C-alpha positions in Angstrom: 204.3 -64.9 188.2 207.5 -64.1 186.4 205.8 -62.8 183.3 203.1 -60.3 182.7 200.8 -62.7 180.9 199.9 -66.3 181.4 202.0 -68.6 179.2 200.7 -71.6 177.3 202.1 -74.9 178.5 203.5 -77.3 175.8 205.1 -80.7 176.1 207.7 -80.8 173.4 210.5 -78.3 172.6 209.2 -75.6 170.2 211.4 -72.7 169.2 210.6 -69.4 167.6 213.0 -67.5 165.4 211.1 -64.2 164.9 209.6 -64.8 161.5 206.2 -64.6 163.2 206.8 -60.9 163.7 207.3 -59.7 160.1 206.1 -56.1 159.9 204.5 -54.4 156.8 205.4 -50.9 155.7 202.7 -48.2 155.9 202.7 -46.0 152.8 200.2 -43.6 151.2 202.0 -41.5 148.5 203.5 -42.9 145.3 206.6 -41.3 143.8 204.5 -39.6 141.1 202.6 -37.7 143.8 199.4 -39.8 143.7 198.0 -41.9 146.4 198.1 -45.7 146.3 194.8 -47.3 145.4 192.7 -47.5 148.6 194.9 -45.1 150.5 193.5 -42.0 152.1 195.5 -38.9 152.8 195.6 -37.6 156.5 193.8 -34.5 157.5 196.3 -32.0 156.4 195.3 -28.4 155.6 196.8 -26.3 152.9 198.7 -24.0 155.3 200.4 -26.9 157.2 201.3 -28.7 153.9 202.9 -25.5 152.5 204.8 -25.0 155.8 206.1 -28.6 155.7 207.2 -28.3 152.0 208.8 -24.9 152.6 210.8 -26.4 155.4 211.9 -29.4 153.3 213.2 -27.1 150.6 214.9 -24.8 153.1 216.8 -27.7 154.6 217.8 -29.0 151.2 219.2 -25.6 150.3 220.8 -25.1 153.7 222.5 -28.5 153.5 223.9 -27.9 150.0 225.2 -24.4 150.8 226.8 -25.4 154.2 228.5 -28.5 152.8 230.0 -26.2 150.1 231.1 -23.8 152.9 232.8 -26.7 154.7 234.6 -27.7 151.5 235.8 -24.0 151.1 237.3 -24.1 154.6 234.7 -21.6 156.0 233.2 -24.2 158.3 234.8 -27.1 160.2 232.2 -29.7 160.0 228.6 -30.4 158.7 226.0 -33.2 158.5 223.3 -33.2 155.9 219.7 -34.4 156.2 219.4 -34.9 152.4 217.1 -37.8 151.6 215.5 -37.9 155.0 213.6 -34.6 155.0 210.1 -36.3 154.9 210.9 -38.5 157.9 212.1 -35.7 160.1 209.9 -32.8 159.0 206.7 -34.9 158.5 207.0 -36.3 162.0 207.8 -32.9 163.6 204.7 -31.4 161.9 202.5 -34.1 163.6 203.5 -33.0 167.1 202.2 -30.1 169.2 204.6 -27.2 169.4 205.2 -27.7 173.1 206.0 -31.4 172.8 209.7 -32.0 173.5 212.1 -33.0 170.7 215.3 -34.9 171.6 217.3 -35.3 168.3 220.4 -37.1 167.3 222.2 -34.9 164.8 220.4 -35.0 161.4 217.1 -33.5 162.5 217.7 -29.8 161.7 214.4 -29.9 159.7 212.4 -30.5 162.9 213.9 -27.4 164.5 213.4 -25.3 161.3 209.8 -26.4 161.2 209.3 -25.0 164.7 210.6 -21.6 163.6 214.4 -21.7 164.2 215.6 -19.1 161.7 218.5 -19.3 159.2 220.3 -16.6 161.3 220.1 -18.9 164.4 221.4 -21.9 162.4 224.3 -19.8 161.1 225.3 -18.5 164.6 225.6 -22.0 165.9 227.4 -23.3 162.9 230.0 -20.6 163.2 230.0 -20.5 167.0 229.9 -16.7 167.1 228.9 -14.4 169.9 225.2 -14.8 169.0 225.3 -18.6 169.3 223.1 -19.8 172.1 225.7 -22.3 173.1 228.4 -19.6 173.2 230.7 -21.4 170.8 231.2 -24.4 173.1 229.9 -27.0 170.7 231.0 -28.1 167.3 228.7 -27.3 164.3 225.2 -28.9 164.0 224.8 -29.2 167.8 221.7 -27.0 167.8 219.2 -26.4 170.6 216.4 -24.1 171.6 214.7 -24.0 175.0 212.0 -21.7 173.5 211.1 -24.2 170.8 211.3 -27.3 173.1 214.3 -28.8 171.2 216.9 -30.2 173.5 220.5 -29.3 172.6 222.3 -32.0 170.6 224.8 -34.2 172.3 227.7 -35.8 170.5 227.7 -39.2 172.2 225.5 -41.6 170.2 222.1 -42.6 171.6 222.3 -40.8 175.0 219.2 -38.9 174.1 217.1 -42.1 173.9 217.0 -42.9 177.7 216.9 -39.1 178.4 213.7 -39.0 176.4 212.1 -41.8 178.3 212.9 -40.0 181.6 211.7 -36.7 180.3 208.4 -38.2 179.1 207.8 -39.9 182.4 208.1 -36.4 183.9 205.5 -35.2 181.4 203.2 -38.0 182.4 203.5 -36.9 186.1 202.9 -33.3 185.1 199.6 -34.3 183.4 199.6 -31.5 180.8 199.0 -33.8 177.8 202.5 -33.5 176.3 204.9 -36.1 174.9 208.5 -36.4 173.9 209.9 -37.6 170.5 213.4 -38.8 170.2 215.2 -39.4 166.9 218.0 -41.8 166.2 219.4 -43.9 163.4 219.3 -47.7 163.2 222.9 -47.8 164.2 222.1 -46.1 167.4 219.5 -48.7 168.0 222.4 -51.1 168.5 223.5 -49.2 171.6 222.5 -50.4 175.1 220.9 -47.1 175.7 218.2 -48.0 173.2 217.1 -51.1 175.0 217.3 -49.5 178.5 215.1 -46.7 177.3 212.5 -48.8 175.7 212.2 -51.1 178.7 212.0 -48.1 181.1 209.3 -46.4 178.9 207.2 -49.5 178.6 207.3 -50.4 182.3 206.6 -46.9 183.5 204.2 -46.1 180.6 205.9 -43.0 179.5 204.4 -40.9 176.7 207.4 -41.1 174.4 207.8 -41.7 170.6 211.0 -43.5 169.7 211.6 -42.5 166.0 214.2 -44.6 164.2 215.4 -43.3 160.9 216.5 -46.5 159.3 218.6 -44.9 156.5 220.5 -48.1 155.6 223.9 -47.3 157.0 225.5 -46.7 160.4 228.3 -44.6 158.9 229.7 -47.2 156.6 228.1 -50.3 158.1 225.1 -51.5 156.1 222.0 -52.6 157.9 222.5 -56.3 156.8 225.7 -56.3 158.9 224.0 -54.6 161.9 221.2 -57.1 162.7 219.8 -60.4 161.4 216.2 -59.7 162.3 213.6 -57.8 160.2 214.9 -54.3 160.9 214.4 -52.5 164.2 210.6 -52.5 164.5 210.2 -56.1 165.8 212.2 -55.2 168.9 209.1 -53.4 170.2 207.4 -56.8 170.8 210.1 -57.6 173.4 208.8 -54.6 175.4 205.1 -55.0 174.6 205.2 -51.7 172.8 203.1 -50.2 170.0 205.1 -50.2 166.8 204.7 -49.2 163.1 207.0 -49.2 160.1 206.5 -46.4 157.6 207.9 -45.4 154.3 210.2 -42.7 155.5 210.2 -40.9 152.1 206.5 -40.5 152.2 205.7 -37.4 154.1 202.0 -38.1 154.3 202.5 -41.5 155.8 205.0 -40.2 158.2 202.7 -37.4 159.3 199.7 -39.8 159.7 201.8 -42.4 161.6 203.3 -39.9 164.0 200.0 -38.2 164.6 198.5 -41.5 165.7 201.6 -42.4 167.7 201.2 -39.1 169.6 197.6 -39.8 170.3 198.5 -43.2 171.8 201.3 -41.7 173.8 199.3 -38.9 175.3 195.9 -40.4 175.7 197.0 -43.8 177.0 200.5 -43.0 178.4 202.1 -45.6 176.3 205.4 -45.5 174.3 205.5 -46.0 170.6 208.3 -47.1 168.3 208.3 -45.8 164.7 210.7 -47.2 162.2 211.0 -44.9 159.1 212.5 -46.7 156.1 214.6 -44.0 154.3 218.0 -43.4 152.8 220.9 -41.1 153.5 221.6 -39.6 150.1 224.5 -37.6 151.3 227.6 -38.7 153.1 227.4 -39.5 156.8 229.2 -36.2 157.5 231.5 -33.9 155.7 234.3 -36.2 156.9 232.9 -39.2 155.1 233.2 -40.6 151.6 230.3 -43.0 150.9 231.9 -44.1 147.6 234.0 -46.5 149.6 231.1 -48.6 150.8 228.1 -48.1 148.5 227.6 -47.9 144.7 226.5 -45.0 142.5 223.8 -47.3 141.2 222.3 -47.8 144.6 222.3 -44.0 145.2 220.7 -43.4 141.9 217.8 -45.8 142.7 217.1 -43.9 145.9 217.4 -40.5 144.2 214.4 -41.6 142.2 212.5 -41.8 145.5 213.4 -38.2 146.5 211.0 -37.2 149.3 211.1 -33.5 148.4 210.1 -34.1 144.8 207.4 -36.6 145.9 205.7 -34.0 148.1 206.1 -31.3 145.4 204.2 -33.4 142.9 201.5 -34.1 145.4 201.3 -30.3 146.3 201.0 -29.5 142.6 198.2 -32.1 142.2 196.3 -30.4 145.1 196.8 -27.0 143.4 198.5 -25.9 146.6 201.7 -25.1 144.8 203.0 -24.0 141.4 206.1 -24.1 139.3 206.4 -20.3 139.6 206.3 -20.5 143.4 208.9 -23.2 143.3 211.3 -21.1 141.3 210.7 -18.1 143.5 211.2 -20.1 146.7 214.5 -21.7 145.5 215.9 -18.3 144.5 214.8 -16.6 147.7 216.2 -19.3 150.0 219.5 -19.6 148.2 220.0 -15.8 148.4 218.9 -15.7 152.1 221.2 -18.6 153.1 224.2 -17.0 151.4 223.6 -13.5 152.8 222.9 -14.8 156.3 226.1 -16.9 156.2 228.2 -13.9 155.3 226.8 -11.9 158.2 227.4 -14.8 160.7 231.0 -15.2 159.6 231.7 -11.5 160.4 230.3 -11.6 163.9 232.9 -11.8 166.7 233.4 -15.0 168.7 232.0 -15.2 172.2 234.0 -13.4 174.8 236.6 -15.5 176.6 234.9 -14.8 180.0 231.9 -16.9 178.7 234.0 -20.0 179.1 233.4 -20.0 182.9 229.8 -18.9 182.8 226.5 -20.9 183.2 227.8 -23.7 185.4 228.1 -22.1 188.9 226.1 -19.2 190.4 229.4 -17.6 191.2 232.6 -18.4 189.4 234.9 -20.5 191.7 238.3 -19.0 192.5 240.2 -21.7 190.7 238.2 -21.2 187.4 238.7 -17.4 187.7 242.5 -17.9 188.1 242.6 -20.1 185.0 240.6 -17.5 183.0 242.9 -14.7 184.2 245.9 -16.8 183.1 244.3 -17.4 179.7 243.6 -13.8 179.1 247.1 -12.8 180.0 248.5 -15.4 177.6 246.3 -14.1 174.8 247.4 -10.5 175.5 251.1 -11.6 175.2 250.5 -13.4 171.9 247.7 -11.5 170.1 249.0 -12.5 166.7 248.2 -16.2 167.5 244.6 -15.4 168.6 243.3 -12.9 166.0 239.7 -13.6 166.9 239.9 -13.5 170.7 242.6 -10.8 171.2 240.6 -7.8 169.9 237.9 -8.5 172.6 240.3 -8.1 175.5 241.4 -5.0 177.2 244.9 -4.5 175.8 246.1 -2.7 178.9 248.0 -4.4 181.7 249.0 -8.1 182.0 
């Protein structure tokens, strides 16, 4: 046998083009905050719903403030989650806290939901001495071992096969955990995507592949990326469970991810989720979307704002109020601004940290290079106003 199932025998050429695999979109919540007729909300208690909504508002405020900081020259680079908060935070809320998250670069909401504080975000963004990565990464490359959130890598899609391998290890461990990996539909065009799905399917790894189909791979629209019906049908090539969900509907995302986690953990089977959403912001602070999409298109998607949709649903449940909304907005804006100012004033990591964390003992060659660097900084302190004050000014 060269296939896993018996194949029907036919006696004339009959080709298939994939139209047989058209996939519907799972949705529960309408834009006015009411459920679709016949839809049933997932089991979501008041406390969890409020935590989800609080995180969505936090990320929206954080994104607005940090993009402004980048424009002011206070930050070198930033990437916003604006428009995709429901997809990211709704899915993270459906996981257990000790499940592993391997993100791409727009999933700061998943980390915030798990308890990563504003102070921790700011330390990483400014690369100061309190940054867990010791200033070695560019902004938005967050990570937290404590919160089971793998540190972001710049190369596109590398986290996808890593997630398949990590989840296989979780299967062998037998503790009932899974891994979720996030990526955009552009990353799904990388070879890593296909290698990961095949590995996970063959080895039955408990991994959730979560594709944020936000319409654009930087400036390339989805219609120029693939001819098929999105990313979801690719799962059939790997005999994998798959669902397409309205990525701006936080209830549908939560319900879909919760069920995907059950399949992954109870049956050791991978699942592909394609969340249909939209990147309301630019790809990054270095991008200008006006060059490849219209204001009319953006306006249509702003009407589908996932944060506002959940707010209306929360109001209908009497789990939220307009007064609480005003208070939260004011509180978060003040807290983000104050925390940013503190982070800016913190010193950079010491130069010696450049050679730490790789070897148990610093090799002689690295130590020589560090000594030469420190000597150079001492000779030219005016050129290194941040690093020079941290060095012993005597000698060299």
